[in-house]
VMD Tcl script that draws the C-alpha trace (Angstrom):
set ca {
  {-124.47 -82.01 -42.16}
  {-120.91 -80.81 -41.87}
  {-118.23 -81.63 -44.44}
  {-114.51 -80.98 -44.31}
  {-113.15 -80.41 -47.80}
  {-109.76 -82.06 -48.26}
  {-107.67 -81.04 -51.25}
  {-105.11 -83.70 -52.05}
  {-104.06 -85.03 -55.41}
  {-105.97 -83.73 -58.41}
  {-109.47 -83.47 -56.92}
  {-110.91 -82.21 -53.65}
  {-113.19 -84.52 -51.68}
  {-115.43 -84.14 -48.66}
  {-115.20 -85.87 -45.31}
  {-118.53 -85.92 -43.47}
  {-118.26 -85.29 -39.71}
  {-120.76 -85.12 -36.88}
  {-119.38 -81.93 -35.38}
  {-116.35 -79.65 -35.26}
  {-115.47 -79.12 -31.63}
  {-112.61 -76.66 -31.98}
  {-109.39 -75.88 -33.78}
  {-106.08 -75.97 -31.97}
  {-102.38 -76.30 -32.55}
  {-100.77 -79.44 -31.17}
  {-97.35 -81.04 -30.94}
  {-97.33 -84.28 -32.92}
  {-95.65 -87.30 -31.42}
  {-94.69 -90.38 -33.46}
  {-96.59 -93.62 -32.96}
  {-94.99 -96.46 -31.02}
  {-93.74 -99.60 -32.75}
  {-96.98 -101.48 -32.03}
  {-99.08 -98.82 -33.84}
  {-96.81 -97.77 -36.73}
  {-98.48 -100.19 -39.15}
  {-101.94 -98.56 -38.80}
  {-102.97 -97.04 -42.13}
  {-104.46 -93.56 -41.92}
  {-102.98 -92.59 -38.54}
  {-99.78 -90.54 -38.64}
  {-99.16 -89.79 -34.99}
  {-100.64 -88.76 -31.69}
  {-100.82 -85.83 -29.32}
  {-101.89 -85.07 -25.77}
  {-104.79 -82.63 -25.52}
  {-104.82 -79.76 -23.02}
  {-106.98 -81.77 -20.62}
  {-104.51 -84.70 -20.66}
  {-106.44 -87.00 -23.01}
  {-104.51 -88.74 -25.83}
  {-105.65 -88.11 -29.40}
  {-104.72 -89.88 -32.66}
  {-103.92 -87.75 -35.72}
  {-105.70 -88.95 -38.86}
  {-104.44 -88.76 -42.45}
  {-107.63 -88.32 -44.53}
  {-105.93 -89.10 -47.85}
  {-104.70 -92.48 -46.56}
  {-108.14 -93.27 -45.11}
  {-109.72 -92.52 -48.50}
  {-107.26 -94.84 -50.27}
  {-108.09 -97.57 -47.75}
  {-111.83 -97.15 -48.36}
  {-111.43 -97.25 -52.14}
  {-109.26 -100.38 -51.97}
  {-111.95 -102.14 -49.92}
  {-114.65 -101.40 -52.53}
  {-112.74 -103.01 -55.43}
  {-114.26 -106.47 -54.79}
  {-117.60 -105.11 -53.62}
  {-120.96 -105.43 -55.42}
  {-121.57 -102.96 -58.34}
  {-123.76 -100.66 -56.22}
  {-120.87 -100.10 -53.78}
  {-118.30 -99.78 -56.57}
  {-120.32 -96.88 -58.04}
  {-119.70 -94.95 -54.82}
  {-115.98 -95.11 -55.53}
  {-116.24 -92.46 -58.24}
  {-118.44 -90.22 -56.10}
  {-116.06 -90.09 -53.12}
  {-113.66 -87.72 -54.88}
  {-116.41 -85.36 -56.08}
}
mol new
graphics top color blue
foreach p $ca { graphics top sphere $p radius 0.5 }
foreach p [lrange $ca 0 end-1] q [lrange $ca 1 end] { graphics top cylinder $p $q radius 0.2 }
display resetview
């Protein structure tokens, strides 16, 4: 298993991923009006081979996940505290 450790706020947390393909520098482009309201996506870029790619904001995705577990059964709510471990 591969985990990316994200350090935001007061505690680091891990984001599990299937694979890390490569690291590269990209030019970020803003999202269009129809996509600006998407939580957890801050922009886009065009990869070297011409494919578009969305740029994720892990901290916003974590907040979204935690907010969804608030009304969940107790077993799921217990995961909320473990996400930021």
